[in-house]
C-alpha positions in Angstrom: 100.4 99.4 87.9 100.9 95.9 89.6 103.0 94.1 87.6 105.5 94.2 89.7 107.5 90.8 91.8 109.8 92.8 94.2 112.5 91.2 93.4 114.8 94.0 95.1 112.9 93.3 98.7 114.8 92.6 101.8 113.5 91.7 104.7 114.1 94.6 107.4 112.8 93.0 110.7 113.2 89.0 111.2 109.8 89.1 113.5 106.4 89.1 111.7 104.4 87.6 113.6 102.9 89.4 116.8 100.3 88.4 119.5 98.8 91.5 121.9 96.9 91.0 124.8 94.6 93.2 125.5 93.9 96.1 125.2 95.7 96.3 121.9 97.2 99.8 121.0 99.5 100.3 118.0 101.2 104.0 117.4 103.7 104.6 114.5 105.2 107.5 113.5 107.1 108.5 109.7 109.8 105.0 109.2 112.4 104.2 107.1 110.6 101.1 106.6 107.7 99.8 104.4 105.3 97.5 106.2 102.9 95.0 104.6 100.3 94.4 107.9 97.1 91.8 108.3 95.1 91.4 110.9 95.1 87.5 111.3 92.5 87.9 114.5 90.5 90.6 116.2 89.4 93.6 115.7 89.5 96.9 116.0 90.1 100.5 113.9 93.3 102.0 112.1 93.9 105.7 111.6 96.2 105.4 108.0 96.8 108.9 107.8 93.6 111.3 107.4 91.6 107.6 106.8 90.4 105.9 109.7 89.8 102.0 108.7 87.5 99.1 110.3 90.5 96.3 111.3 89.1 92.6 110.9 90.8 89.0 110.7 91.8 89.4 106.4 92.3 93.4 106.8 95.6 93.9 105.0 97.6 96.7 103.6 101.2 97.8 102.8 102.2 100.7 104.6 104.1 103.4 103.1 107.6 104.7 105.2 106.4 108.1 105.2 102.2 107.6 106.5 101.7 108.0 110.4 99.4 105.4 111.8 97.4 104.9 114.7 95.4 101.7 116.0 92.9 100.6 118.6 91.3 97.1 119.5 88.1 96.6 120.7 87.6 96.4 124.4 88.8 93.4 125.8 89.9 91.3 122.9 93.6 89.9 121.8 95.1 91.3 118.6 97.2 88.5 116.2 98.4 90.1 113.4 101.5 89.9 110.6 103.5 93.1 110.7 106.2 92.2 107.7 109.2 95.5 107.4 110.4 95.4 104.0 113.1 97.9 102.0 113.1 98.0 98.2 114.9 100.1 95.7 113.4 102.8 94.0 111.9 101.4 91.0 109.7 99.4 92.9 109.4 102.2 95.5 107.6 104.3 92.1 105.0 100.8 91.9 104.3 100.6 95.9 103.7 103.8 96.2 100.4 103.7 93.9 99.2 101.1 96.2 100.1 101.8 99.8 97.9 102.5 102.1 94.9 101.3 100.2 93.3 98.2 102.9 91.9 94.7 101.0 90.6 91.5 102.4 92.9 88.6 101.8 91.4 85.8 100.4 93.7 83.5 101.5 94.1 84.1 105.0 95.3 80.7 106.4 97.9 80.4 103.8 98.8 84.2 104.9 99.4 83.2 108.3 100.9 79.7 107.5 103.3 82.1 105.4 104.0 84.2 108.3 104.5 80.9 110.9 107.3 79.4 108.1 109.0 82.7 108.2 108.5 82.7 112.1 110.2 79.0 112.3 112.8 79.8 109.4 114.3 82.1 111.7 114.5 80.3 114.9 115.9 77.2 112.5 119.1 80.2 111.4 117.8 80.1 107.9 119.6 82.0 105.4 118.3 85.9 105.1 117.9 84.9 101.2 115.2 81.8 102.7 113.3 84.5 104.6 113.2 87.3 101.9 111.8 84.6 99.4 109.0 84.0 101.6 108.2 87.7 102.4 108.0 87.8 98.3 105.6 85.5 98.1 103.7 87.3 101.1 103.8 90.4 99.1 103.0 88.3 95.6 99.3 87.2 97.5 98.7 90.8 98.5 99.4 91.8 94.8 97.6 89.6 93.6 94.3 90.5 95.7 94.7 93.7 94.9 94.7 93.6 91.2 91.3 90.7 91.4 87.4 92.6 91.4 85.9 93.3 94.4 84.8 90.0 96.5 80.5 89.3 96.1 79.7 89.0 100.1 78.4 85.8 100.2 81.9 84.9 98.8 83.7 86.5 101.5 81.2 85.3 104.3 81.9 81.7 103.2 85.8 82.4 103.5 85.2 83.2 107.1 83.4 80.6 107.4 86.5 78.9 106.5 88.3 80.4 108.5 86.5 80.0 111.5 86.7 76.4 111.2 89.8 75.8 110.9 90.7 78.0 114.6 87.8 75.8 115.9 88.7 72.2 114.0 86.0 70.4 115.8 83.2 72.3 114.6 81.0 70.3 112.8 78.2 72.0 111.2 76.2 71.1 108.4 75.8 72.0 105.2 72.5 73.8 105.5 73.3 75.9 108.7 76.3 77.4 107.1 74.0 77.8 104.0 71.0 79.5 106.0 73.8 81.8 107.7 74.3 83.7 104.5 71.1 83.0 103.7 71.5 81.1 100.6 69.9 77.8 99.6 71.6 74.8 100.1 72.1 74.1 96.3 73.5 78.1 95.4 75.8 77.6 99.0 77.3 74.4 97.4 78.0 76.3 93.5 79.4 79.0 95.3 81.7 76.5 97.6 82.4 74.8 95.0 83.6 77.6 92.8 86.2 79.4 95.9 87.8 76.2 96.5 87.2 73.3 94.0 85.8 71.0 95.9 82.9 70.5 98.7 81.6 72.1 102.1 82.0 68.4 103.4 85.2 67.1 101.6 87.3 70.8 102.5 86.8 69.9 106.2 87.7 66.7 106.3 91.4 67.7 104.6 91.6 70.0 106.9 91.0 67.7 109.6 93.6 65.3 108.5 96.1 68.0 107.7 96.0 68.6 111.9 96.8 65.0 112.2 99.5 64.6 110.0 100.8 67.5 112.2 100.0 65.9 115.5 101.6 62.4 114.0 104.4 64.2 113.1 104.7 66.6 115.6 103.2 65.1 119.0 103.6 62.1 120.6 99.9 60.9 120.6 99.1 57.6 120.1 96.8 57.3 117.2 93.8 56.1 118.6 94.1 60.1 121.1 94.7 62.1 117.5 91.3 60.1 116.0 89.7 61.2 119.6 91.3 64.6 119.6 89.8 65.4 116.6 86.1 64.3 117.1 86.2 60.6 115.4 84.7 58.3 117.1 85.7 55.5 115.0 89.9 55.4 114.5 89.5 53.1 112.3 87.0 55.0 109.7 89.7 58.0 111.1 92.3 55.5 109.4 90.1 55.5 106.0 89.9 58.7 105.8 93.8 59.6 106.2 94.7 56.8 103.9 92.3 58.9 101.3 93.7 62.1 101.4 97.3 61.4 102.1 97.5 58.3 100.5 99.2 56.4 103.3 98.3 55.3 106.9 98.6 57.2 110.1 101.1 54.9 110.8 103.1 54.5 107.5 103.4 58.8 108.1 104.9 58.7 111.5 107.2 56.2 111.0 108.7 57.3 107.6 106.4 58.5 105.0 108.1 60.3 102.3 106.5 63.8 102.5 106.0 63.4 106.0 107.4 66.3 106.9 107.2 68.4 103.6 105.2 71.6 103.7 102.9 72.8 101.3 101.5 76.5 100.3 99.2 75.7 97.0 
């Protein structure tokens, strides 16, 4: 049913990441394109044909060309969403018809958002349509992979949401017992679930995320290493440098001044 790879996919609208201040409303009549729609930030309700769904971060759905859609955000909330418009050949249309209008919760929302940002950057830098199509196929592939998987346990979904919340507020430093208590789990139960989901301990993931932000600031800003360390909540710049080297294999200064992998981007 889902064994197809969107080989014929062609993007139709270069802009995919959309921010709308409140009040957010969306009314879409039948169109000639498919739309992979995903909520990055915000909450609300969406009507797809005769069905009504609650929108939340991670909510994603492929909308068929012939379906009418209306949606509304909660009062006072802005909306950040991905809207990937594309067309496919009749063969893929047949497969897509089986999953269109069936929402799911993306399990790696941050990866999906990074791909959308990468597509926006590729447009600004004049990348080829072929490159944009490749990114779009990857995004659709993530959706299809999650569609194949069995429903996620509510505790696992909430752990993923906690990780997304941390990525939104990188300075938010909460202990593992606090995170576990929020889900009604013991620290040991929480850690086991976390390790199974992310293949690393909670504190290790937090350190890696902070160092990922540090790498971008070193590459893209003029902030000093001490300023970056302070901005990321480190009281000791030397300790920050040791953690950065442990994570990236080189010191912050070497990274800024020409580490071979300093300008690479990974979506693994």
